[in-house]
PDB file of N, H, CA, C and O in Angstrom:
ATOM      1  N   MET A   1     -63.524   5.353 197.769  1.00  0.00           N
ATOM      2  CA  MET A   1     -62.310   4.574 197.915  1.00  0.00           C
ATOM      3  C   MET A   1     -61.176   5.510 198.331  1.00  0.00           C
ATOM      4  O   MET A   1     -61.007   6.586 197.757  1.00  0.00           O
ATOM      5  N   LYS A   2     -60.406   5.095 199.328  1.00  0.00           N
ATOM      6  H   LYS A   2     -60.543   4.222 199.794  1.00  0.00           H
ATOM      7  CA  LYS A   2     -59.287   5.897 199.807  1.00  0.00           C
ATOM      8  C   LYS A   2     -58.098   5.792 198.861  1.00  0.00           C
ATOM      9  O   LYS A   2     -57.873   4.767 198.218  1.00  0.00           O
ATOM     10  N   HIS A   3     -57.345   6.886 198.798  1.00  0.00           N
ATOM     11  H   HIS A   3     -57.527   7.719 199.321  1.00  0.00           H
ATOM     12  CA  HIS A   3     -56.107   6.878 198.015  1.00  0.00           C
ATOM     13  C   HIS A   3     -55.097   5.991 198.751  1.00  0.00           C
ATOM     14  O   HIS A   3     -55.044   6.021 199.980  1.00  0.00           O
ATOM     15  N   PRO A   4     -54.294   5.200 198.023  1.00  0.00           N
ATOM     16  CA  PRO A   4     -53.341   4.275 198.662  1.00  0.00           C
ATOM     17  C   PRO A   4     -52.340   4.966 199.596  1.00  0.00           C
ATOM     18  O   PRO A   4     -51.849   4.336 200.532  1.00  0.00           O
ATOM     19  N   LEU A   5     -52.031   6.236 199.364  1.00  0.00           N
ATOM     20  H   LEU A   5     -52.430   6.748 198.604  1.00  0.00           H
ATOM     21  CA  LEU A   5     -51.058   6.922 200.208  1.00  0.00           C
ATOM     22  C   LEU A   5     -51.642   7.428 201.528  1.00  0.00           C
ATOM     23  O   LEU A   5     -50.892   7.815 202.423  1.00  0.00           O
ATOM     24  N   GLU A   6     -52.963   7.430 201.658  1.00  0.00           N
ATOM     25  H   GLU A   6     -53.573   7.115 200.931  1.00  0.00           H
ATOM     26  CA  GLU A   6     -53.586   7.934 202.884  1.00  0.00           C
ATOM     27  C   GLU A   6     -53.147   7.170 204.121  1.00  0.00           C
ATOM     28  O   GLU A   6     -52.997   7.762 205.190  1.00  0.00           O
ATOM     29  N   LYS A   7     -52.942   5.874 203.996  1.00  0.00           N
ATOM     30  H   LYS A   7     -53.064   5.393 203.128  1.00  0.00           H
ATOM     31  CA  LYS A   7     -52.498   5.061 205.130  1.00  0.00           C
ATOM     32  C   LYS A   7     -51.098   5.489 205.577  1.00  0.00           C
ATOM     33  O   LYS A   7     -50.810   5.538 206.773  1.00  0.00           O
ATOM     34  N   ILE A   8     -50.240   5.793 204.617  1.00  0.00           N
ATOM     35  H   ILE A   8     -50.474   5.753 203.646  1.00  0.00           H
ATOM     36  CA  ILE A   8     -48.882   6.239 204.945  1.00  0.00           C
ATOM     37  C   ILE A   8     -48.921   7.637 205.553  1.00  0.00           C
ATOM     38  O   ILE A   8     -48.252   7.895 206.554  1.00  0.00           O
ATOM     39  N   ILE A   9     -49.688   8.531 204.965  1.00  0.00           N
ATOM     40  H   ILE A   9     -50.232   8.322 204.152  1.00  0.00           H
ATOM     41  CA  ILE A   9     -49.776   9.911 205.448  1.00  0.00           C
ATOM     42  C   ILE A   9     -50.280   9.956 206.887  1.00  0.00           C
ATOM     43  O   ILE A   9     -49.853  10.812 207.661  1.00  0.00           O
ATOM     44  N   ALA A  10     -51.183   9.048 207.256  1.00  0.00           N
ATOM     45  H   ALA A  10     -51.530   8.352 206.627  1.00  0.00           H
ATOM     46  CA  ALA A  10     -51.781   9.040 208.589  1.00  0.00           C
ATOM     47  C   ALA A  10     -50.816   8.566 209.679  1.00  0.00           C
ATOM     48  O   ALA A  10     -51.081   8.784 210.861  1.00  0.00           O
ATOM     49  N   LYS A  11     -49.719   7.932 209.315  1.00  0.00           N
ATOM     50  H   LYS A  11     -49.503   7.755 208.355  1.00  0.00           H
ATOM     51  CA  LYS A  11     -48.773   7.429 210.322  1.00  0.00           C
ATOM     52  C   LYS A  11     -48.078   8.583 211.033  1.00  0.00           C
ATOM     53  O   LYS A  11     -47.787   9.618 210.432  1.00  0.00           O
ATOM     54  N   LYS A  12     -47.811   8.382 212.349  1.00  0.00           N
ATOM     55  H   LYS A  12     -48.047   7.541 212.837  1.00  0.00           H
ATOM     56  CA  LYS A  12     -47.121   9.411 213.122  1.00  0.00           C
ATOM     57  C   LYS A  12     -45.680   9.573 212.647  1.00  0.00           C
ATOM     58  O   LYS A  12     -45.185  10.693 212.515  1.00  0.00           O
ATOM     59  N   LYS A  13     -45.018   8.462 212.394  1.00  0.00           N
ATOM     60  H   LYS A  13     -45.420   7.553 212.501  1.00  0.00           H
ATOM     61  CA  LYS A  13     -43.626   8.489 211.935  1.00  0.00           C
ATOM     62  C   LYS A  13     -43.522   7.758 210.608  1.00  0.00           C
ATOM     63  O   LYS A  13     -44.167   6.732 210.389  1.00  0.00           O
ATOM     64  N   LYS A  14     -42.699   8.305 209.734  1.00  0.00           N
ATOM     65  H   LYS A  14     -42.175   9.138 209.912  1.00  0.00           H
ATOM     66  CA  LYS A  14     -42.486   7.681 208.425  1.00  0.00           C
ATOM     67  C   LYS A  14     -40.999   7.575 208.180  1.00  0.00           C
ATOM     68  O   LYS A  14     -40.224   8.402 208.660  1.00  0.00           O
ATOM     69  N   LEU A  15     -40.602   6.572 207.442  1.00  0.00           N
ATOM     70  H   LEU A  15     -41.232   5.900 207.052  1.00  0.00           H
ATOM     71  CA  LEU A  15     -39.220   6.433 207.000  1.00  0.00           C
ATOM     72  C   LEU A  15     -39.178   6.703 205.506  1.00  0.00           C
ATOM     73  O   LEU A  15     -40.070   6.293 204.763  1.00  0.00           O
ATOM     74  N   ALA A  16     -38.137   7.393 205.076  1.00  0.00           N
ATOM     75  H   ALA A  16     -37.412   7.726 205.679  1.00  0.00           H
ATOM     76  CA  ALA A  16     -37.981   7.694 203.657  1.00  0.00           C
ATOM     77  C   ALA A  16     -36.514   7.570 203.279  1.00  0.00           C
ATOM     78  O   ALA A  16     -35.624   7.847 204.083  1.00  0.00           O
ATOM     79  N   ILE A  17     -36.278   7.150 202.041  1.00  0.00           N
ATOM     80  H   ILE A  17     -37.001   6.925 201.388  1.00  0.00           H
ATOM     81  CA  ILE A  17     -34.924   7.071 201.501  1.00  0.00           C
ATOM     82  C   ILE A  17     -34.852   8.042 200.331  1.00  0.00           C
ATOM     83  O   ILE A  17     -35.671   7.994 199.413  1.00  0.00           O
ATOM     84  N   GLY A  18     -33.863   8.917 200.380  1.00  0.00           N
ATOM     85  H   GLY A  18     -33.198   8.956 201.125  1.00  0.00           H
ATOM     86  CA  GLY A  18     -33.623   9.845 199.282  1.00  0.00           C
ATOM     87  C   GLY A  18     -32.362   9.435 198.544  1.00  0.00           C
ATOM     88  O   GLY A  18     -31.357   9.087 199.162  1.00  0.00           O
ATOM     89  N   LEU A  19     -32.418   9.477 197.224  1.00  0.00           N
ATOM     90  H   LEU A  19     -33.235   9.759 196.721  1.00  0.00           H
ATOM     91  CA  LEU A  19     -31.270   9.093 196.394  1.00  0.00           C
ATOM     92  C   LEU A  19     -30.886  10.243 195.483  1.00  0.00           C
ATOM     93  O   LEU A  19     -31.750  10.958 194.975  1.00  0.00           O
ATOM     94  N   MET A  20     -29.583  10.418 195.276  1.00  0.00           N
ATOM     95  H   MET A  20     -28.881   9.837 195.689  1.00  0.00           H
ATOM     96  CA  MET A  20     -29.133  11.404 194.303  1.00  0.00           C
ATOM     97  C   MET A  20     -27.717  11.104 193.864  1.00  0.00           C
ATOM     98  O   MET A  20     -26.936  10.483 194.585  1.00  0.00           O
ATOM     99  N   SER A  21     -27.409  11.554 192.675  1.00  0.00           N
ATOM    100  H   SER A  21     -28.043  12.058 192.089  1.00  0.00           H
ATOM    101  CA  SER A  21     -26.057  11.495 192.148  1.00  0.00           C
ATOM    102  C   SER A  21     -25.709  12.904 191.710  1.00  0.00           C
ATOM    103  O   SER A  21     -26.410  13.486 190.881  1.00  0.00           O
ATOM    104  N   GLY A  22     -24.663  13.448 192.242  1.00  0.00           N
ATOM    105  H   GLY A  22     -24.094  12.976 192.915  1.00  0.00           H
ATOM    106  CA  GLY A  22     -24.276  14.820 191.917  1.00  0.00           C
ATOM    107  C   GLY A  22     -23.604  14.928 190.559  1.00  0.00           C
ATOM    108  O   GLY A  22     -23.387  13.929 189.873  1.00  0.00           O
ATOM    109  N   THR A  23     -23.281  16.153 190.185  1.00  0.00           N
ATOM    110  H   THR A  23     -23.457  16.964 190.742  1.00  0.00           H
ATOM    111  CA  THR A  23     -22.670  16.404 188.881  1.00  0.00           C
ATOM    112  C   THR A  23     -21.253  15.860 188.777  1.00  0.00           C
ATOM    113  O   THR A  23     -20.737  15.705 187.670  1.00  0.00           O
ATOM    114  N   SER A  24     -20.613  15.569 189.901  1.00  0.00           N
ATOM    115  H   SER A  24     -21.031  15.696 190.800  1.00  0.00           H
ATOM    116  CA  SER A  24     -19.254  15.014 189.855  1.00  0.00           C
ATOM    117  C   SER A  24     -19.248  13.556 189.411  1.00  0.00           C
ATOM    118  O   SER A  24     -18.203  13.020 189.041  1.00  0.00           O
ATOM    119  N   LEU A  25     -20.420  12.911 189.447  1.00  0.00           N
ATOM    120  H   LEU A  25     -21.269  13.346 189.747  1.00  0.00           H
ATOM    121  CA  LEU A  25     -20.564  11.492 189.066  1.00  0.00           C
ATOM    122  C   LEU A  25     -19.624  10.581 189.843  1.00  0.00           C
ATOM    123  O   LEU A  25     -19.093   9.610 189.304  1.00  0.00           O
ATOM    124  N   ASP A  26     -19.424  10.908 191.122  1.00  0.00           N
ATOM    125  H   ASP A  26     -19.854  11.697 191.561  1.00  0.00           H
ATOM    126  CA  ASP A  26     -18.553  10.051 191.932  1.00  0.00           C
ATOM    127  C   ASP A  26     -19.278   8.847 192.503  1.00  0.00           C
ATOM    128  O   ASP A  26     -18.647   7.843 192.833  1.00  0.00           O
ATOM    129  N   GLY A  27     -20.610   8.936 192.624  1.00  0.00           N
ATOM    130  H   GLY A  27     -21.122   9.751 192.355  1.00  0.00           H
ATOM    131  CA  GLY A  27     -21.358   7.804 193.153  1.00  0.00           C
ATOM    132  C   GLY A  27     -22.796   8.177 193.449  1.00  0.00           C
ATOM    133  O   GLY A  27     -23.225   9.308 193.220  1.00  0.00           O
ATOM    134  N   MET A  28     -23.524   7.211 193.959  1.00  0.00           N
ATOM    135  H   MET A  28     -23.176   6.293 194.145  1.00  0.00           H
ATOM    136  CA  MET A  28     -24.918   7.386 194.344  1.00  0.00           C
ATOM    137  C   MET A  28     -24.964   7.620 195.854  1.00  0.00           C
ATOM    138  O   MET A  28     -24.443   6.815 196.626  1.00  0.00           O
ATOM    139  N   ASP A  29     -25.593   8.731 196.274  1.00  0.00           N
ATOM    140  H   ASP A  29     -26.016   9.385 195.647  1.00  0.00           H
ATOM    141  CA  ASP A  29     -25.761   9.035 197.687  1.00  0.00           C
ATOM    142  C   ASP A  29     -27.153   8.603 198.117  1.00  0.00           C
ATOM    143  O   ASP A  29     -28.130   8.810 197.397  1.00  0.00           O
ATOM    144  N   ALA A  30     -27.234   8.003 199.292  1.00  0.00           N
ATOM    145  H   ALA A  30     -26.441   7.834 199.877  1.00  0.00           H
ATOM    146  CA  ALA A  30     -28.515   7.574 199.843  1.00  0.00           C
ATOM    147  C   ALA A  30     -28.623   8.050 201.290  1.00  0.00           C
ATOM    148  O   ALA A  30     -27.683   7.902 202.070  1.00  0.00           O
ATOM    149  N   ALA A  31     -29.775   8.621 201.641  1.00  0.00           N
ATOM    150  H   ALA A  31     -30.539   8.741 201.007  1.00  0.00           H
ATOM    151  CA  ALA A  31     -30.029   9.071 203.009  1.00  0.00           C
ATOM    152  C   ALA A  31     -31.324   8.436 203.501  1.00  0.00           C
ATOM    153  O   ALA A  31     -32.344   8.459 202.812  1.00  0.00           O
ATOM    154  N   LEU A  32     -31.266   7.872 204.692  1.00  0.00           N
ATOM    155  H   LEU A  32     -30.437   7.853 205.251  1.00  0.00           H
ATOM    156  CA  LEU A  32     -32.449   7.318 205.351  1.00  0.00           C
ATOM    157  C   LEU A  32     -32.859   8.304 206.438  1.00  0.00           C
ATOM    158  O   LEU A  32     -32.078   8.603 207.341  1.00  0.00           O
ATOM    159  N   VAL A  33     -34.096   8.811 206.348  1.00  0.00           N
ATOM    160  H   VAL A  33     -34.731   8.569 205.615  1.00  0.00           H
ATOM    161  CA  VAL A  33     -34.578   9.778 207.329  1.00  0.00           C
ATOM    162  C   VAL A  33     -35.879   9.309 207.961  1.00  0.00           C
ATOM    163  O   VAL A  33     -36.662   8.571 207.363  1.00  0.00           O
ATOM    164  N   GLU A  34     -36.078   9.757 209.176  1.00  0.00           N
ATOM    165  H   GLU A  34     -35.442  10.356 209.663  1.00  0.00           H
ATOM    166  CA  GLU A  34     -37.342   9.544 209.877  1.00  0.00           C
ATOM    167  C   GLU A  34     -38.071  10.882 209.877  1.00  0.00           C
ATOM    168  O   GLU A  34     -37.492  11.906 210.239  1.00  0.00           O
ATOM    169  N   ILE A  35     -39.331  10.877 209.477  1.00  0.00           N
ATOM    170  H   ILE A  35     -39.802  10.045 209.183  1.00  0.00           H
ATOM    171  CA  ILE A  35     -40.133  12.094 209.395  1.00  0.00           C
ATOM    172  C   ILE A  35     -41.291  11.957 210.370  1.00  0.00           C
ATOM    173  O   ILE A  35     -42.009  10.957 210.376  1.00  0.00           O
ATOM    174  N   GLU A  36     -41.456  12.988 211.196  1.00  0.00           N
ATOM    175  H   GLU A  36     -40.873  13.801 211.191  1.00  0.00           H
ATOM    176  CA  GLU A  36     -42.532  12.971 212.190  1.00  0.00           C
ATOM    177  C   GLU A  36     -43.257  14.312 212.153  1.00  0.00           C
ATOM    178  O   GLU A  36     -42.626  15.360 212.011  1.00  0.00           O
ATOM    179  N   GLY A  37     -44.574  14.281 212.280  1.00  0.00           N
ATOM    180  H   GLY A  37     -45.087  13.430 212.395  1.00  0.00           H
ATOM    181  CA  GLY A  37     -45.371  15.499 212.297  1.00  0.00           C
ATOM    182  C   GLY A  37     -45.797  15.919 210.899  1.00  0.00           C
ATOM    183  O   GLY A  37     -45.517  15.241 209.910  1.00  0.00           O
ATOM    184  N   THR A  38     -46.483  17.056 210.844  1.00  0.00           N
ATOM    185  H   THR A  38     -46.710  17.607 211.647  1.00  0.00           H
ATOM    186  CA  THR A  38     -46.951  17.597 209.567  1.00  0.00           C
ATOM    187  C   THR A  38     -46.829  19.115 209.593  1.00  0.00           C
ATOM    188  O   THR A  38     -46.701  19.732 210.650  1.00  0.00           O
ATOM    189  N   GLY A  39     -46.872  19.693 208.410  1.00  0.00           N
ATOM    190  H   GLY A  39     -46.976  19.192 207.550  1.00  0.00           H
ATOM    191  CA  GLY A  39     -46.845  21.145 208.288  1.00  0.00           C
ATOM    192  C   GLY A  39     -45.620  21.760 208.945  1.00  0.00           C
ATOM    193  O   GLY A  39     -44.507  21.250 208.815  1.00  0.00           O
ATOM    194  N   THR A  40     -45.844  22.881 209.664  1.00  0.00           N
ATOM    195  H   THR A  40     -46.748  23.295 209.769  1.00  0.00           H
ATOM    196  CA  THR A  40     -44.716  23.587 210.290  1.00  0.00           C
ATOM    197  C   THR A  40     -44.135  22.842 211.487  1.00  0.00           C
ATOM    198  O   THR A  40     -43.064  23.202 211.975  1.00  0.00           O
ATOM    199  N   SER A  41     -44.824  21.814 211.963  1.00  0.00           N
ATOM    200  H   SER A  41     -45.694  21.521 211.566  1.00  0.00           H
ATOM    201  CA  SER A  41     -44.300  21.032 213.094  1.00  0.00           C
ATOM    202  C   SER A  41     -43.560  19.772 212.629  1.00  0.00           C
ATOM    203  O   SER A  41     -43.239  18.906 213.443  1.00  0.00           O
ATOM    204  N   THR A  42     -43.289  19.669 211.326  1.00  0.00           N
ATOM    205  H   THR A  42     -43.549  20.372 210.664  1.00  0.00           H
ATOM    206  CA  THR A  42     -42.575  18.507 210.797  1.00  0.00           C
ATOM    207  C   THR A  42     -41.143  18.482 211.315  1.00  0.00           C
ATOM    208  O   THR A  42     -40.448  19.498 211.306  1.00  0.00           O
ATOM    209  N   ARG A  43     -40.715  17.314 211.763  1.00  0.00           N
ATOM    210  H   ARG A  43     -41.280  16.488 211.770  1.00  0.00           H
ATOM    211  CA  ARG A  43     -39.342  17.115 212.216  1.00  0.00           C
ATOM    212  C   ARG A  43     -38.744  15.953 211.438  1.00  0.00           C
ATOM    213  O   ARG A  43     -39.406  14.946 211.186  1.00  0.00           O
ATOM    214  N   MET A  44     -37.486  16.112 211.066  1.00  0.00           N
ATOM    215  H   MET A  44     -36.948  16.930 211.271  1.00  0.00           H
ATOM    216  CA  MET A  44     -36.787  15.052 210.347  1.00  0.00           C
ATOM    217  C   MET A  44     -35.493  14.724 211.076  1.00  0.00           C
ATOM    218  O   MET A  44     -34.836  15.596 211.646  1.00  0.00           O
ATOM    219  N   ARG A  45     -35.149  13.450 211.042  1.00  0.00           N
ATOM    220  H   ARG A  45     -35.683  12.742 210.580  1.00  0.00           H
ATOM    221  CA  ARG A  45     -33.919  13.002 211.687  1.00  0.00           C
ATOM    222  C   ARG A  45     -33.191  12.078 210.726  1.00  0.00           C
ATOM    223  O   ARG A  45     -33.761  11.104 210.235  1.00  0.00           O
ATOM    224  N   LEU A  46     -31.924  12.388 210.460  1.00  0.00           N
ATOM    225  H   LEU A  46     -31.461  13.180 210.859  1.00  0.00           H
ATOM    226  CA  LEU A  46     -31.095  11.543 209.605  1.00  0.00           C
ATOM    227  C   LEU A  46     -30.715  10.296 210.384  1.00  0.00           C
ATOM    228  O   LEU A  46     -30.101  10.386 211.447  1.00  0.00           O
ATOM    229  N   LEU A  47     -31.077   9.134 209.858  1.00  0.00           N
ATOM    230  H   LEU A  47     -31.576   9.060 208.995  1.00  0.00           H
ATOM    231  CA  LEU A  47     -30.767   7.868 210.525  1.00  0.00           C
ATOM    232  C   LEU A  47     -29.492   7.237 209.974  1.00  0.00           C
ATOM    233  O   LEU A  47     -28.723   6.626 210.716  1.00  0.00           O
ATOM    234  N   ASP A  48     -29.273   7.389 208.669  1.00  0.00           N
ATOM    235  H   ASP A  48     -29.897   7.885 208.066  1.00  0.00           H
ATOM    236  CA  ASP A  48     -28.073   6.821 208.064  1.00  0.00           C
ATOM    237  C   ASP A  48     -27.826   7.479 206.714  1.00  0.00           C
ATOM    238  O   ASP A  48     -28.750   7.994 206.083  1.00  0.00           O
ATOM    239  N   PHE A  49     -26.579   7.457 206.281  1.00  0.00           N
ATOM    240  H   PHE A  49     -25.829   7.039 206.793  1.00  0.00           H
ATOM    241  CA  PHE A  49     -26.173   8.042 205.015  1.00  0.00           C
ATOM    242  C   PHE A  49     -25.088   7.160 204.416  1.00  0.00           C
ATOM    243  O   PHE A  49     -24.229   6.643 205.130  1.00  0.00           O
ATOM    244  N   LEU A  50     -25.136   6.993 203.099  1.00  0.00           N
ATOM    245  H   LEU A  50     -25.834   7.413 202.519  1.00  0.00           H
ATOM    246  CA  LEU A  50     -24.188   6.111 202.428  1.00  0.00           C
ATOM    247  C   LEU A  50     -23.906   6.637 201.027  1.00  0.00           C
ATOM    248  O   LEU A  50     -24.819   7.084 200.333  1.00  0.00           O
ATOM    249  N   THR A  51     -22.647   6.583 200.613  1.00  0.00           N
ATOM    250  H   THR A  51     -21.906   6.220 201.177  1.00  0.00           H
ATOM    251  CA  THR A  51     -22.288   6.863 199.224  1.00  0.00           C
ATOM    252  C   THR A  51     -21.752   5.576 198.622  1.00  0.00           C
ATOM    253  O   THR A  51     -20.823   4.969 199.155  1.00  0.00           O
ATOM    254  N   LEU A  52     -22.348   5.164 197.502  1.00  0.00           N
ATOM    255  H   LEU A  52     -23.102   5.657 197.070  1.00  0.00           H
ATOM    256  CA  LEU A  52     -21.877   3.988 196.774  1.00  0.00           C
ATOM    257  C   LEU A  52     -21.143   4.486 195.532  1.00  0.00           C
ATOM    258  O   LEU A  52     -21.773   4.989 194.602  1.00  0.00           O
ATOM    259  N   PRO A  53     -19.816   4.350 195.508  1.00  0.00           N
ATOM    260  CA  PRO A  53     -19.040   4.872 194.378  1.00  0.00           C
ATOM    261  C   PRO A  53     -19.366   4.141 193.078  1.00  0.00           C
ATOM    262  O   PRO A  53     -19.627   2.938 193.073  1.00  0.00           O
ATOM    263  N   TYR A  54     -19.347   4.902 191.963  1.00  0.00           N
ATOM    264  H   TYR A  54     -19.135   5.879 191.967  1.00  0.00           H
ATOM    265  CA  TYR A  54     -19.503   4.292 190.647  1.00  0.00           C
ATOM    266  C   TYR A  54     -18.167   3.710 190.214  1.00  0.00           C
ATOM    267  O   TYR A  54     -17.112   4.279 190.490  1.00  0.00           O
ATOM    268  N   ASP A  55     -18.221   2.571 189.533  1.00  0.00           N
ATOM    269  H   ASP A  55     -19.079   2.109 189.309  1.00  0.00           H
ATOM    270  CA  ASP A  55     -16.989   2.055 188.921  1.00  0.00           C
ATOM    271  C   ASP A  55     -16.733   2.851 187.640  1.00  0.00           C
ATOM    272  O   ASP A  55     -17.602   3.593 187.182  1.00  0.00           O
ATOM    273  N   ASP A  56     -15.548   2.695 187.069  1.00  0.00           N
ATOM    274  H   ASP A  56     -14.842   2.092 187.441  1.00  0.00           H
ATOM    275  CA  ASP A  56     -15.156   3.476 185.892  1.00  0.00           C
ATOM    276  C   ASP A  56     -16.109   3.277 184.713  1.00  0.00           C
ATOM    277  O   ASP A  56     -16.428   4.235 184.009  1.00  0.00           O
ATOM    278  N   GLU A  57     -16.567   2.043 184.494  1.00  0.00           N
ATOM    279  H   GLU A  57     -16.309   1.264 185.066  1.00  0.00           H
ATOM    280  CA  GLU A  57     -17.462   1.755 183.363  1.00  0.00           C
ATOM    281  C   GLU A  57     -18.805   2.475 183.522  1.00  0.00           C
ATOM    282  O   GLU A  57     -19.312   3.079 182.577  1.00  0.00           O
ATOM    283  N   THR A  58     -19.370   2.401 184.727  1.00  0.00           N
ATOM    284  H   THR A  58     -18.958   1.910 185.495  1.00  0.00           H
ATOM    285  CA  THR A  58     -20.650   3.073 184.988  1.00  0.00           C
ATOM    286  C   THR A  58     -20.491   4.581 184.846  1.00  0.00           C
ATOM    287  O   THR A  58     -21.337   5.243 184.245  1.00  0.00           O
ATOM    288  N   ARG A  59     -19.407   5.127 185.399  1.00  0.00           N
ATOM    289  H   ARG A  59     -18.720   4.589 185.887  1.00  0.00           H
ATOM    290  CA  ARG A  59     -19.165   6.570 185.292  1.00  0.00           C
ATOM    291  C   ARG A  59     -19.076   7.000 183.827  1.00  0.00           C
ATOM    292  O   ARG A  59     -19.613   8.045 183.461  1.00  0.00           O
ATOM    293  N   ALA A  60     -18.408   6.211 182.986  1.00  0.00           N
ATOM    294  H   ALA A  60     -17.971   5.362 183.283  1.00  0.00           H
ATOM    295  CA  ALA A  60     -18.267   6.529 181.561  1.00  0.00           C
ATOM    296  C   ALA A  60     -19.629   6.525 180.857  1.00  0.00           C
ATOM    297  O   ALA A  60     -19.907   7.407 180.045  1.00  0.00           O
ATOM    298  N   VAL A  61     -20.469   5.547 181.161  1.00  0.00           N
ATOM    299  H   VAL A  61     -20.243   4.831 181.821  1.00  0.00           H
ATOM    300  CA  VAL A  61     -21.808   5.474 180.567  1.00  0.00           C
ATOM    301  C   VAL A  61     -22.638   6.685 180.988  1.00  0.00           C
ATOM    302  O   VAL A  61     -23.313   7.295 180.159  1.00  0.00           O
ATOM    303  N   LEU A  62     -22.590   7.031 182.265  1.00  0.00           N
ATOM    304  H   LEU A  62     -22.041   6.536 182.939  1.00  0.00           H
ATOM    305  CA  LEU A  62     -23.341   8.187 182.760  1.00  0.00           C
ATOM    306  C   LEU A  62     -22.838   9.484 182.134  1.00  0.00           C
ATOM    307  O   LEU A  62     -23.636  10.355 181.789  1.00  0.00           O
ATOM    308  N   MET A  63     -21.530   9.618 181.987  1.00  0.00           N
ATOM    309  H   MET A  63     -20.881   8.911 182.268  1.00  0.00           H
ATOM    310  CA  MET A  63     -20.963  10.822 181.385  1.00  0.00           C
ATOM    311  C   MET A  63     -21.435  10.980 179.933  1.00  0.00           C
ATOM    312  O   MET A  63     -21.755  12.086 179.498  1.00  0.00           O
ATOM    313  N   LYS A  64     -21.476   9.872 179.193  1.00  0.00           N
ATOM    314  H   LYS A  64     -21.217   8.974 179.546  1.00  0.00           H
ATOM    315  CA  LYS A  64     -21.980   9.928 177.810  1.00  0.00           C
ATOM    316  C   LYS A  64     -23.441  10.369 177.795  1.00  0.00           C
ATOM    317  O   LYS A  64     -23.842  11.166 176.947  1.00  0.00           O
ATOM    318  N   ALA A  65     -24.234   9.855 178.727  1.00  0.00           N
ATOM    319  H   ALA A  65     -23.908   9.207 179.416  1.00  0.00           H
ATOM    320  CA  ALA A  65     -25.651  10.222 178.784  1.00  0.00           C
ATOM    321  C   ALA A  65     -25.808  11.709 179.108  1.00  0.00           C
ATOM    322  O   ALA A  65     -26.642  12.393 178.515  1.00  0.00           O
ATOM    323  N   VAL A  66     -25.010  12.199 180.045  1.00  0.00           N
ATOM    324  H   VAL A  66     -24.332  11.643 180.526  1.00  0.00           H
ATOM    325  CA  VAL A  66     -25.071  13.611 180.423  1.00  0.00           C
ATOM    326  C   VAL A  66     -24.673  14.510 179.258  1.00  0.00           C
ATOM    327  O   VAL A  66     -25.236  15.590 179.077  1.00  0.00           O
ATOM    328  N   MET A  67     -23.712  14.065 178.479  1.00  0.00           N
ATOM    329  H   MET A  67     -23.255  13.187 178.625  1.00  0.00           H
ATOM    330  CA  MET A  67     -23.220  14.858 177.355  1.00  0.00           C
ATOM    331  C   MET A  67     -24.107  14.714 176.110  1.00  0.00           C
ATOM    332  O   MET A  67     -23.841  15.340 175.084  1.00  0.00           O
ATOM    333  N   GLY A  68     -25.161  13.888 176.200  1.00  0.00           N
ATOM    334  H   GLY A  68     -25.378  13.380 177.034  1.00  0.00           H
ATOM    335  CA  GLY A  68     -26.085  13.735 175.086  1.00  0.00           C
ATOM    336  C   GLY A  68     -25.574  12.795 174.007  1.00  0.00           C
ATOM    337  O   GLY A  68     -26.020  12.867 172.862  1.00  0.00           O
ATOM    338  N   GLU A  69     -24.655  11.926 174.351  1.00  0.00           N
ATOM    339  H   GLU A  69     -24.292  11.868 175.281  1.00  0.00           H
ATOM    340  CA  GLU A  69     -24.055  11.015 173.368  1.00  0.00           C
ATOM    341  C   GLU A  69     -24.729   9.640 173.342  1.00  0.00           C
ATOM    342  O   GLU A  69     -24.350   8.777 172.550  1.00  0.00           O
ATOM    343  N   GLU A  70     -25.713   9.438 174.195  1.00  0.00           N
ATOM    344  H   GLU A  70     -26.021  10.138 174.838  1.00  0.00           H
ATOM    345  CA  GLU A  70     -26.384   8.140 174.286  1.00  0.00           C
ATOM    346  C   GLU A  70     -27.874   8.286 174.059  1.00  0.00           C
ATOM    347  O   GLU A  70     -28.619   8.517 175.012  1.00  0.00           O
ATOM    348  N   GLY A  71     -28.324   8.159 172.830  1.00  0.00           N
ATOM    349  H   GLY A  71     -27.718   7.971 172.057  1.00  0.00           H
ATOM    350  CA  GLY A  71     -29.750   8.075 172.536  1.00  0.00           C
ATOM    351  C   GLY A  71     -30.577   9.300 172.808  1.00  0.00           C
ATOM    352  O   GLY A  71     -31.733   9.175 173.212  1.00  0.00           O
ATOM    353  N   GLY A  72     -30.042  10.459 172.606  1.00  0.00           N
ATOM    354  H   GLY A  72     -29.103  10.560 172.277  1.00  0.00           H
ATOM    355  CA  GLY A  72     -30.869  11.656 172.786  1.00  0.00           C
ATOM    356  C   GLY A  72     -30.032  12.893 172.915  1.00  0.00           C
ATOM    357  O   GLY A  72     -28.802  12.848 172.910  1.00  0.00           O
ATOM    358  N   SER A  73     -30.726  14.003 173.031  1.00  0.00           N
ATOM    359  H   SER A  73     -31.725  14.040 173.035  1.00  0.00           H
ATOM    360  CA  SER A  73     -30.020  15.270 173.153  1.00  0.00           C
ATOM    361  C   SER A  73     -29.973  15.697 174.610  1.00  0.00           C
ATOM    362  O   SER A  73     -30.794  15.260 175.417  1.00  0.00           O
ATOM    363  N   PRO A  74     -29.020  16.547 174.947  1.00  0.00           N
ATOM    364  CA  PRO A  74     -28.925  16.996 176.351  1.00  0.00           C
ATOM    365  C   PRO A  74     -30.127  17.858 176.728  1.00  0.00           C
ATOM    366  O   PRO A  74     -30.733  18.511 175.878  1.00  0.00           O
ATOM    367  N   THR A  75     -30.450  17.848 177.986  1.00  0.00           N
ATOM    368  H   THR A  75     -29.958  17.317 178.676  1.00  0.00           H
ATOM    369  CA  THR A  75     -31.550  18.667 178.476  1.00  0.00           C
ATOM    370  C   THR A  75     -31.094  20.118 178.610  1.00  0.00           C
ATOM    371  O   THR A  75     -29.967  20.385 179.026  1.00  0.00           O
ATOM    372  N   PRO A  76     -31.968  21.043 178.257  1.00  0.00           N
ATOM    373  CA  PRO A  76     -31.584  22.460 178.357  1.00  0.00           C
ATOM    374  C   PRO A  76     -31.407  22.909 179.785  1.00  0.00           C
ATOM    375  O   PRO A  76     -31.086  24.071 180.032  1.00  0.00           O
TER     376      PRO A  76
END
């Protein structure tokens, strides 16, 4: 039986979305990229980029989580 990702890996071009929120907690960044090739011949092209700002309430909840004030201790 083939692994489910083999069909995706075999494609010449792939689309991927990367998400991250930096330490400033200003918002969620999203990048849409096109990936072509494999190994040292891999090429990537940025298709779109977007930052979605956090509202004050969400930022406060995230800050508490980062500071270890919400259900656990901070990560080392």
